[in-house]
Biopython code that builds the backbone (N, CA, C, O; Angstrom):
import numpy as np
from Bio.PDB.StructureBuilder import StructureBuilder

atoms = [
    (1, "MET", "N", (13.449, 14.298, -2.371)),
    (1, "MET", "CA", (12.363, 14.565, -3.276)),
    (1, "MET", "C", (11.225, 13.593, -2.982)),
    (1, "MET", "O", (11.451, 12.388, -2.871)),
    (2, "SER", "N", (10.010, 14.106, -2.857)),
    (2, "SER", "CA", (8.877, 13.227, -2.570)),
    (2, "SER", "C", (8.187, 12.809, -3.864)),
    (2, "SER", "O", (8.113, 13.570, -4.828)),
    (3, "GLU", "N", (7.686, 11.582, -3.855)),
    (3, "GLU", "CA", (6.990, 11.046, -5.011)),
    (3, "GLU", "C", (5.528, 11.457, -4.954)),
    (3, "GLU", "O", (4.870, 11.305, -3.925)),
    (4, "ARG", "N", (5.032, 11.969, -6.048)),
    (4, "ARG", "CA", (3.643, 12.408, -6.107)),
    (4, "ARG", "C", (2.724, 11.194, -6.213)),
    (4, "ARG", "O", (2.949, 10.294, -7.022)),
    (5, "THR", "N", (1.703, 11.189, -5.395)),
    (5, "THR", "CA", (0.722, 10.111, -5.429)),
    (5, "THR", "C", (-0.540, 10.623, -6.083)),
    (5, "THR", "O", (-1.153, 11.580, -5.609)),
    (6, "ASP", "N", (-0.926, 9.989, -7.166)),
    (6, "ASP", "CA", (-2.141, 10.362, -7.872)),
    (6, "ASP", "C", (-3.159, 9.242, -7.660)),
    (6, "ASP", "O", (-3.313, 8.363, -8.507)),
    (7, "ARG", "N", (-3.839, 9.283, -6.538)),
    (7, "ARG", "CA", (-4.800, 8.237, -6.176)),
    (7, "ARG", "C", (-6.212, 8.824, -6.235)),
    (7, "ARG", "O", (-6.491, 9.867, -5.644)),
    (8, "ARG", "N", (-7.083, 8.141, -6.952)),
    (8, "ARG", "CA", (-8.469, 8.586, -7.058)),
    (8, "ARG", "C", (-9.392, 7.490, -6.558)),
    (8, "ARG", "O", (-9.112, 6.299, -6.696)),
    (9, "SER", "N", (-10.494, 7.923, -5.976)),
    (9, "SER", "CA", (-11.493, 6.986, -5.459)),
    (9, "SER", "C", (-12.746, 7.046, -6.298)),
    (9, "SER", "O", (-13.171, 8.114, -6.739)),
    (10, "TYR", "N", (-13.328, 5.888, -6.511)),
    (10, "TYR", "CA", (-14.570, 5.746, -7.268)),
    (10, "TYR", "C", (-15.548, 4.990, -6.372)),
    (10, "TYR", "O", (-15.393, 3.793, -6.132)),
    (11, "GLU", "N", (-16.551, 5.706, -5.887)),
    (11, "GLU", "CA", (-17.474, 5.129, -4.907)),
    (11, "GLU", "C", (-18.699, 4.531, -5.582)),
    (11, "GLU", "O", (-19.316, 5.137, -6.458)),
    (12, "GLY", "N", (-19.026, 3.327, -5.144)),
    (12, "GLY", "CA", (-20.249, 2.671, -5.561)),
    (12, "GLY", "C", (-21.122, 2.441, -4.335)),
    (12, "GLY", "O", (-20.776, 2.856, -3.229)),
    (13, "ARG", "N", (-22.247, 1.784, -4.537)),
    (13, "ARG", "CA", (-23.155, 1.516, -3.419)),
    (13, "ARG", "C", (-22.568, 0.515, -2.433)),
    (13, "ARG", "O", (-22.788, 0.637, -1.228)),
    (14, "SER", "N", (-21.828, -0.466, -2.924)),
    (14, "SER", "CA", (-21.325, -1.547, -2.074)),
    (14, "SER", "C", (-19.814, -1.593, -1.934)),
    (14, "SER", "O", (-19.288, -2.271, -1.050)),
    (15, "ILE", "N", (-19.113, -0.871, -2.806)),
    (15, "ILE", "CA", (-17.657, -0.961, -2.836)),
    (15, "ILE", "C", (-17.078, 0.349, -3.357)),
    (15, "ILE", "O", (-17.657, 1.002, -4.226)),
    (16, "THR", "N", (-15.925, 0.719, -2.809)),
    (16, "THR", "CA", (-15.173, 1.860, -3.321)),
    (16, "THR", "C", (-13.874, 1.318, -3.898)),
    (16, "THR", "O", (-13.161, 0.565, -3.236)),
    (17, "VAL", "N", (-13.569, 1.702, -5.132)),
    (17, "VAL", "CA", (-12.340, 1.284, -5.794)),
    (17, "VAL", "C", (-11.424, 2.493, -5.892)),
    (17, "VAL", "O", (-11.853, 3.573, -6.299)),
    (18, "THR", "N", (-10.168, 2.311, -5.521)),
    (18, "THR", "CA", (-9.190, 3.387, -5.679)),
    (18, "THR", "C", (-8.168, 2.971, -6.725)),
    (18, "THR", "O", (-7.844, 1.793, -6.880)),
    (19, "PHE", "N", (-7.671, 3.976, -7.437)),
    (19, "PHE", "CA", (-6.698, 3.746, -8.494)),
    (19, "PHE", "C", (-5.543, 4.711, -8.305)),
    (19, "PHE", "O", (-5.746, 5.918, -8.173)),
    (20, "GLU", "N", (-4.326, 4.173, -8.293)),
    (20, "GLU", "CA", (-3.115, 4.971, -8.164)),
    (20, "GLU", "C", (-2.356, 4.898, -9.491)),
    (20, "GLU", "O", (-1.663, 3.920, -9.770)),
    (21, "ALA", "N", (-2.499, 5.943, -10.298)),
    (21, "ALA", "CA", (-1.959, 5.958, -11.660)),
    (21, "ALA", "C", (-0.456, 5.693, -11.721)),
    (21, "ALA", "O", (0.014, 5.017, -12.636)),
    (22, "GLY", "N", (0.291, 6.209, -10.772)),
    (22, "GLY", "CA", (1.740, 6.037, -10.781)),
    (22, "GLY", "C", (2.205, 4.606, -10.601)),
    (22, "GLY", "O", (3.342, 4.278, -10.942)),
    (23, "ARG", "N", (1.350, 3.751, -10.075)),
    (23, "ARG", "CA", (1.707, 2.332, -9.871)),
    (23, "ARG", "C", (1.285, 1.447, -11.029)),
    (23, "ARG", "O", (1.785, 0.330, -11.172)),
    (24, "CYS", "N", (0.371, 1.932, -11.858)),
    (24, "CYS", "CA", (-0.214, 1.119, -12.925)),
    (24, "CYS", "C", (0.843, 0.718, -13.951)),
    (24, "CYS", "O", (1.638, 1.550, -14.388)),
    (25, "ARG", "N", (0.849, -0.556, -14.334)),
    (25, "ARG", "CA", (1.770, -1.078, -15.341)),
    (25, "ARG", "C", (1.023, -1.477, -16.614)),
    (25, "ARG", "O", (1.598, -2.107, -17.502)),
    (26, "HIS", "N", (-0.231, -1.117, -16.701)),
    (26, "HIS", "CA", (-1.059, -1.301, -17.899)),
    (26, "HIS", "C", (-1.132, -2.757, -18.360)),
    (26, "HIS", "O", (-1.090, -3.039, -19.558)),
    (27, "ALA", "N", (-1.238, -3.658, -17.423)),
    (27, "ALA", "CA", (-1.414, -5.075, -17.744)),
    (27, "ALA", "C", (-2.832, -5.335, -18.259)),
    (27, "ALA", "O", (-3.079, -6.352, -18.908)),
    (28, "ALA", "N", (-3.755, -4.428, -17.976)),
    (28, "ALA", "CA", (-5.144, -4.471, -18.454)),
    (28, "ALA", "C", (-5.952, -5.635, -17.895)),
    (28, "ALA", "O", (-6.962, -6.018, -18.487)),
    (29, "GLU", "N", (-5.535, -6.203, -16.776)),
    (29, "GLU", "CA", (-6.315, -7.272, -16.138)),
    (29, "GLU", "C", (-7.720, -6.772, -15.805)),
    (29, "GLU", "O", (-8.695, -7.514, -15.926)),
    (30, "CYS", "N", (-7.815, -5.524, -15.391)),
    (30, "CYS", "CA", (-9.111, -4.960, -15.006)),
    (30, "CYS", "C", (-10.018, -4.800, -16.222)),
    (30, "CYS", "O", (-11.183, -5.196, -16.186)),
    (31, "VAL", "N", (-9.493, -4.227, -17.284)),
    (31, "VAL", "CA", (-10.288, -3.953, -18.487)),
    (31, "VAL", "C", (-10.756, -5.253, -19.135)),
    (31, "VAL", "O", (-11.911, -5.365, -19.545)),
    (32, "ARG", "N", (-9.868, -6.224, -19.225)),
    (32, "ARG", "CA", (-10.255, -7.522, -19.804)),
    (32, "ARG", "C", (-11.168, -8.308, -18.870)),
    (32, "ARG", "O", (-12.065, -9.021, -19.320)),
    (33, "GLY", "N", (-10.935, -8.172, -17.574)),
    (33, "GLY", "CA", (-11.683, -8.957, -16.599)),
    (33, "GLY", "C", (-13.096, -8.482, -16.345)),
    (33, "GLY", "O", (-13.981, -9.291, -16.066)),
    (34, "LEU", "N", (-13.325, -7.177, -16.438)),
    (34, "LEU", "CA", (-14.642, -6.632, -16.106)),
    (34, "LEU", "C", (-14.858, -5.311, -16.874)),
    (34, "LEU", "O", (-14.874, -4.236, -16.274)),
    (35, "PRO", "N", (-15.021, -5.404, -18.193)),
    (35, "PRO", "CA", (-15.141, -4.188, -19.000)),
    (35, "PRO", "C", (-16.356, -3.335, -18.669)),
    (35, "PRO", "O", (-16.375, -2.144, -18.980)),
    (36, "GLU", "N", (-17.361, -3.918, -18.050)),
    (36, "GLU", "CA", (-18.536, -3.132, -17.668)),
    (36, "GLU", "C", (-18.252, -2.221, -16.472)),
    (36, "GLU", "O", (-19.030, -1.308, -16.194)),
    (37, "VAL", "N", (-17.153, -2.458, -15.768)),
    (37, "VAL", "CA", (-16.733, -1.614, -14.648)),
    (37, "VAL", "C", (-15.526, -0.765, -15.036)),
    (37, "VAL", "O", (-15.474, 0.424, -14.717)),
    (38, "PHE", "N", (-14.562, -1.364, -15.716)),
    (38, "PHE", "CA", (-13.313, -0.695, -16.074)),
    (38, "PHE", "C", (-13.276, -0.455, -17.581)),
    (38, "PHE", "O", (-13.086, -1.390, -18.360)),
    (39, "ASP", "N", (-13.459, 0.794, -17.985)),
    (39, "ASP", "CA", (-13.501, 1.142, -19.410)),
    (39, "ASP", "C", (-12.744, 2.451, -19.609)),
    (39, "ASP", "O", (-13.239, 3.521, -19.255)),
    (40, "THR", "N", (-11.548, 2.362, -20.174)),
    (40, "THR", "CA", (-10.691, 3.541, -20.319)),
    (40, "THR", "C", (-11.202, 4.551, -21.345)),
    (40, "THR", "O", (-10.686, 5.667, -21.410)),
    (41, "ASP", "N", (-12.186, 4.192, -22.134)),
    (41, "ASP", "CA", (-12.769, 5.124, -23.102)),
    (41, "ASP", "C", (-13.899, 5.946, -22.508)),
    (41, "ASP", "O", (-14.458, 6.811, -23.183)),
    (42, "ARG", "N", (-14.239, 5.689, -21.259)),
    (42, "ARG", "CA", (-15.384, 6.330, -20.598)),
    (42, "ARG", "C", (-14.884, 7.177, -19.435)),
    (42, "ARG", "O", (-13.813, 6.914, -18.887)),
    (43, "ARG", "N", (-15.643, 8.176, -19.063)),
    (43, "ARG", "CA", (-15.333, 8.984, -17.880)),
    (43, "ARG", "C", (-16.546, 9.010, -16.980)),
    (43, "ARG", "O", (-17.630, 9.330, -17.470)),
    (44, "PRO", "N", (-16.447, 8.700, -15.710)),
    (44, "PRO", "CA", (-15.239, 8.140, -15.107)),
    (44, "PRO", "C", (-14.974, 6.740, -15.655)),
    (44, "PRO", "O", (-15.901, 6.031, -16.044)),
    (45, "TRP", "N", (-13.726, 6.358, -15.682)),
    (45, "TRP", "CA", (-13.378, 5.077, -16.302)),
    (45, "TRP", "C", (-13.634, 3.887, -15.398)),
    (45, "TRP", "O", (-13.644, 2.747, -15.864)),
    (46, "ILE", "N", (-13.843, 4.136, -14.105)),
    (46, "ILE", "CA", (-14.202, 3.062, -13.165)),
    (46, "ILE", "C", (-15.596, 3.351, -12.639)),
    (46, "ILE", "O", (-15.852, 4.411, -12.066)),
    (47, "ARG", "N", (-16.497, 2.392, -12.842)),
    (47, "ARG", "CA", (-17.872, 2.483, -12.335)),
    (47, "ARG", "C", (-18.158, 1.239, -11.499)),
    (47, "ARG", "O", (-18.601, 0.218, -12.024)),
    (48, "PRO", "N", (-17.902, 1.333, -10.196)),
    (48, "PRO", "CA", (-18.021, 0.158, -9.317)),
    (48, "PRO", "C", (-19.390, -0.500, -9.319)),
    (48, "PRO", "O", (-19.491, -1.697, -9.050)),
    (49, "ASP", "N", (-20.445, 0.247, -9.615)),
    (49, "ASP", "CA", (-21.788, -0.336, -9.618)),
    (49, "ASP", "C", (-22.112, -1.062, -10.925)),
    (49, "ASP", "O", (-23.239, -1.522, -11.108)),
    (50, "GLY", "N", (-21.144, -1.169, -11.831)),
    (50, "GLY", "CA", (-21.369, -1.853, -13.098)),
    (50, "GLY", "C", (-21.421, -3.364, -12.973)),
    (50, "GLY", "O", (-21.774, -4.049, -13.932)),
    (51, "ALA", "N", (-21.079, -3.888, -11.822)),
    (51, "ALA", "CA", (-21.105, -5.338, -11.589)),
    (51, "ALA", "C", (-21.266, -5.579, -10.092)),
    (51, "ALA", "O", (-21.128, -4.667, -9.278)),
    (52, "ASP", "N", (-21.558, -6.820, -9.756)),
    (52, "ASP", "CA", (-21.664, -7.229, -8.362)),
    (52, "ASP", "C", (-20.334, -6.975, -7.646)),
    (52, "ASP", "O", (-19.270, -7.209, -8.218)),
    (53, "ALA", "N", (-20.387, -6.503, -6.416)),
    (53, "ALA", "CA", (-19.179, -6.167, -5.652)),
    (53, "ALA", "C", (-18.219, -7.351, -5.544)),
    (53, "ALA", "O", (-17.005, -7.149, -5.566)),
    (54, "ASP", "N", (-18.724, -8.571, -5.429)),
    (54, "ASP", "CA", (-17.836, -9.739, -5.343)),
    (54, "ASP", "C", (-17.013, -9.900, -6.620)),
    (54, "ASP", "O", (-15.844, -10.281, -6.561)),
    (55, "ARG", "N", (-17.611, -9.615, -7.763)),
    (55, "ARG", "CA", (-16.883, -9.703, -9.036)),
    (55, "ARG", "C", (-15.833, -8.600, -9.126)),
    (55, "ARG", "O", (-14.730, -8.829, -9.623)),
    (56, "VAL", "N", (-16.175, -7.406, -8.647)),
    (56, "VAL", "CA", (-15.212, -6.301, -8.648)),
    (56, "VAL", "C", (-14.010, -6.665, -7.783)),
    (56, "VAL", "O", (-12.869, -6.441, -8.188)),
    (57, "VAL", "N", (-14.247, -7.219, -6.606)),
    (57, "VAL", "CA", (-13.161, -7.654, -5.722)),
    (57, "VAL", "C", (-12.267, -8.650, -6.441)),
    (57, "VAL", "O", (-11.043, -8.527, -6.402)),
    (58, "GLU", "N", (-12.859, -9.621, -7.089)),
    (58, "GLU", "CA", (-12.089, -10.657, -7.785)),
    (58, "GLU", "C", (-11.144, -10.043, -8.820)),
    (58, "GLU", "O", (-9.982, -10.440, -8.908)),
    (59, "VAL", "N", (-11.628, -9.092, -9.591)),
    (59, "VAL", "CA", (-10.805, -8.477, -10.633)),
    (59, "VAL", "C", (-9.757, -7.538, -10.039)),
    (59, "VAL", "O", (-8.614, -7.535, -10.493)),
    (60, "VAL", "N", (-10.117, -6.751, -9.046)),
    (60, "VAL", "CA", (-9.144, -5.851, -8.406)),
    (60, "VAL", "C", (-7.996, -6.654, -7.807)),
    (60, "VAL", "O", (-6.845, -6.225, -7.882)),
    (61, "ARG", "N", (-8.280, -7.780, -7.229)),
    (61, "ARG", "CA", (-7.222, -8.618, -6.630)),
    (61, "ARG", "C", (-6.250, -9.158, -7.674)),
    (61, "ARG", "O", (-5.138, -9.556, -7.328)),
    (62, "ARG", "N", (-6.646, -9.178, -8.933)),
    (62, "ARG", "CA", (-5.755, -9.648, -10.002)),
    (62, "ARG", "C", (-4.807, -8.572, -10.508)),
    (62, "ARG", "O", (-3.934, -8.862, -11.326)),
    (63, "CYS", "N", (-4.955, -7.352, -10.045)),
    (63, "CYS", "CA", (-4.089, -6.248, -10.489)),
    (63, "CYS", "C", (-2.652, -6.543, -10.056)),
    (63, "CYS", "O", (-2.365, -6.574, -8.859)),
    (64, "PRO", "N", (-1.742, -6.761, -11.018)),
    (64, "PRO", "CA", (-0.383, -7.170, -10.646)),
    (64, "PRO", "C", (0.452, -6.075, -9.990)),
    (64, "PRO", "O", (1.408, -6.382, -9.278)),
    (65, "SER", "N", (0.118, -4.820, -10.211)),
    (65, "SER", "CA", (0.927, -3.725, -9.674)),
    (65, "SER", "C", (0.415, -3.195, -8.337)),
    (65, "SER", "O", (1.139, -2.497, -7.627)),
    (66, "GLY", "N", (-0.821, -3.523, -7.995)),
    (66, "GLY", "CA", (-1.416, -2.970, -6.788)),
    (66, "GLY", "C", (-1.959, -1.562, -6.991)),
    (66, "GLY", "O", (-2.285, -0.879, -6.020)),
    (67, "ALA", "N", (-2.059, -1.124, -8.234)),
    (67, "ALA", "CA", (-2.592, 0.214, -8.527)),
    (67, "ALA", "C", (-4.069, 0.302, -8.163)),
    (67, "ALA", "O", (-4.561, 1.370, -7.801)),
    (68, "LEU", "N", (-4.771, -0.816, -8.260)),
    (68, "LEU", "CA", (-6.179, -0.864, -7.884)),
    (68, "LEU", "C", (-6.311, -1.446, -6.488)),
    (68, "LEU", "O", (-5.643, -2.419, -6.138)),
    (69, "ARG", "N", (-7.173, -0.841, -5.705)),
    (69, "ARG", "CA", (-7.487, -1.331, -4.366)),
    (69, "ARG", "C", (-8.981, -1.158, -4.167)),
    (69, "ARG", "O", (-9.645, -0.459, -4.932)),
    (70, "TYR", "N", (-9.503, -1.799, -3.135)),
    (70, "TYR", "CA", (-10.933, -1.677, -2.870)),
    (70, "TYR", "C", (-11.200, -1.653, -1.384)),
    (70, "TYR", "O", (-10.379, -2.063, -0.564)),
    (71, "GLU", "N", (-12.375, -1.158, -1.072)),
    (71, "GLU", "CA", (-12.899, -1.235, 0.289)),
    (71, "GLU", "C", (-14.385, -1.507, 0.169)),
    (71, "GLU", "O", (-15.113, -0.753, -0.476)),
    (72, "ARG", "N", (-14.833, -2.589, 0.793)),
    (72, "ARG", "CA", (-16.258, -2.922, 0.795)),
    (72, "ARG", "C", (-16.972, -2.006, 1.768)),
    (72, "ARG", "O", (-16.503, -1.798, 2.887)),
    (73, "THR", "N", (-18.084, -1.468, 1.359)),
    (73, "THR", "CA", (-18.875, -0.605, 2.227)),
    (73, "THR", "C", (-20.188, -1.272, 2.619)),
    (73, "THR", "O", (-21.028, -0.679, 3.295)),
    (74, "ASP", "N", (-20.346, -2.530, 2.175)),
    (74, "ASP", "CA", (-21.574, -3.268, 2.472)),
    (74, "ASP", "C", (-21.368, -4.381, 3.487)),
    (74, "ASP", "O", (-22.287, -5.151, 3.764)),
    (75, "GLY", "N", (-20.156, -4.467, 4.046)),
    (75, "GLY", "CA", (-19.876, -5.515, 5.018)),
    (75, "GLY", "C", (-19.616, -6.862, 4.389)),
    (75, "GLY", "O", (-19.554, -7.869, 5.093)),
    (76, "GLY", "N", (-19.462, -6.903, 3.074)),
    (76, "GLY", "CA", (-19.227, -8.161, 2.369)),
    (76, "GLY", "C", (-17.846, -8.716, 2.633)),
    (76, "GLY", "O", (-17.017, -8.078, 3.282)),
    (77, "MET", "N", (-17.607, -9.917, 2.119)),
    (77, "MET", "CA", (-16.324, -10.593, 2.316)),
    (77, "MET", "C", (-15.199, -9.789, 1.683)),
    (77, "MET", "O", (-15.400, -9.120, 0.670)),
    (78, "GLY", "N", (-14.015, -9.856, 2.280)),
    (78, "GLY", "CA", (-12.863, -9.147, 1.748)),
    (78, "GLY", "C", (-13.028, -7.654, 1.902)),
    (78, "GLY", "O", (-13.023, -6.926, 0.910)),
    (79, "ALA", "N", (-13.174, -7.186, 3.121)),
    (79, "ALA", "CA", (-13.489, -5.780, 3.378)),
    (79, "ALA", "C", (-12.509, -4.809, 2.736)),
    (79, "ALA", "O", (-12.899, -3.718, 2.320)),
    (80, "ARG", "N", (-11.244, -5.196, 2.654)),
    (80, "ARG", "CA", (-10.221, -4.333, 2.038)),
    (80, "ARG", "C", (-9.283, -5.179, 1.194)),
    (80, "ARG", "O", (-9.209, -6.399, 1.340)),
    (81, "THR", "N", (-8.569, -4.494, 0.305)),
    (81, "THR", "CA", (-7.548, -5.175, -0.470)),
    (81, "THR", "C", (-6.516, -5.754, 0.480)),
    (81, "THR", "O", (-6.033, -5.037, 1.356)),
    (82, "PRO", "N", (-6.158, -7.027, 0.338)),
    (82, "PRO", "CA", (-5.149, -7.612, 1.213)),
    (82, "PRO", "C", (-3.815, -6.878, 1.093)),
    (82, "PRO", "O", (-3.469, -6.410, 0.008)),
    (83, "SER", "N", (-3.075, -6.770, 2.170)),
    (83, "SER", "CA", (-1.761, -6.137, 2.147)),
    (83, "SER", "C", (-0.800, -7.020, 1.378)),
    (83, "SER", "O", (-0.832, -8.247, 1.481)),
    (84, "VAL", "N", (0.057, -6.369, 0.605)),
    (84, "VAL", "CA", (1.037, -7.100, -0.196)),
    (84, "VAL", "C", (2.338, -7.162, 0.537)),
    (84, "VAL", "O", (3.303, -7.737, 0.035)),
]
sb = StructureBuilder()
sb.init_structure("model")
sb.init_model(0)
sb.init_chain("A")
sb.init_seg("    ")
for serial, (resi, resn, name, xyz) in enumerate(atoms, 1):
    if name == "N":
        sb.init_residue(resn, " ", resi, " ")
    sb.init_atom(name, np.array(xyz, "f"), 0.0, 1.0, " ", f" {name:<3s}", serial, name[0])
structure = sb.get_structure()
């Protein structure tokens, strides 16, 4: 039996954030860390342009489950989420 992957991408000008719902453990590090980008009451709930790309990277890296990942599209530091 194969596991269904529900991964969505949210593209911004400088960074693309992906979210894999099946991995999320609802620790809310993203929502508490950067509510102007991650807001579960809004659709889409991830708006990468709501903050500087460096701040988005910092918060995505704190995701304990790895449900959030990023890719910089501006050539900035930390081009991709580090492999776990």
